[in-house]
C-alpha positions in Angstrom: 46.5 101.7 71.6 49.0 98.9 71.4 52.6 99.5 72.1 55.1 99.7 69.3 57.9 97.2 69.0 60.4 99.8 70.2 58.4 100.5 73.3 58.0 96.8 74.1 61.8 96.3 73.6 62.5 99.3 75.9 60.3 97.8 78.6 61.9 94.4 78.2 65.4 96.0 78.5 64.3 98.0 81.6 63.0 94.8 83.2 66.2 92.9 82.4 68.3 95.7 83.8 66.2 95.7 87.0 66.6 91.9 87.4 70.4 92.2 86.8 70.6 95.0 89.4 68.7 92.8 92.0 70.9 89.8 91.2 74.1 91.8 91.5 72.9 93.2 94.9 72.2 89.7 96.1 75.6 88.5 95.1 77.2 91.6 96.8 75.3 90.9 100.0 76.4 87.2 99.9 80.0 88.2 99.5 79.7 90.7 102.3 78.3 88.1 104.6 81.1 85.7 103.6 83.7 88.3 104.4 82.2 89.0 107.8 82.2 85.2 108.6 85.8 84.9 107.6 86.7 87.9 109.8 84.9 86.4 112.8 86.5 83.0 112.2 89.9 84.6 112.0 89.4 86.6 115.1 88.2 83.5 117.0 91.1 81.4 115.8 93.6 84.0 116.9 92.0 84.2 120.3 92.0 80.5 120.6 95.7 80.3 119.6 96.6 83.0 122.1 94.7 81.3 124.9 96.4 78.0 124.1 99.9 79.6 124.2 99.1 81.3 127.5 97.8 78.1 129.0 100.9 76.2 127.8 103.2 78.9 129.3 101.5 78.7 132.6 101.5 74.9 132.6 105.3 74.9 131.9 105.9 77.4 134.7 103.9 75.3 137.2 105.6 72.0 136.2 109.2 73.3 135.7 111.0 70.1 136.6 108.8 67.9 134.4 109.3 70.4 131.6 113.1 70.2 131.9 113.1 66.4 132.2 110.9 66.1 129.1 113.0 68.5 127.1 116.2 66.7 128.1 114.6 63.3 127.1 113.4 64.5 123.8 116.8 66.0 123.0 118.6 62.8 123.9 116.2 60.7 121.9 116.5 63.1 118.9 120.3 63.0 119.1 120.3 59.2 119.3 117.9 58.9 116.3 120.1 61.3 114.2 123.2 59.4 115.2 121.6 56.1 114.3 120.3 57.4 111.0 123.7 58.8 110.0 125.6 55.5 110.8 123.2 53.5 108.6 124.2 55.4 105.5 
C-alpha cells in the first residue's frame, strides 16, 4: 500500500529534524574546538609573557650598571625632548 500524504509529510519532517540535529551537533563541536584552541593560545601567551618578564628581570640584575646608565640616558633624553617641545610652542 502506498503511503498517505500525511505519512510522507511526517517522514519528511522527521528526516529534516534529524538533519538539523546533526548540523547543530557539528556546529557545537566546532565551537567547542574553537574554545579549546583559544584557551590553549591564551595559556601559551601568558606563559611566554611570564618567561619574558623573568628573563628581563634576570638580565637587568646581571647588568645593573648598564641598566642604570641606560635608564639615566633615556630620562635625560626624554626631559630634553619635553623641554624642547614646550619651548617651541
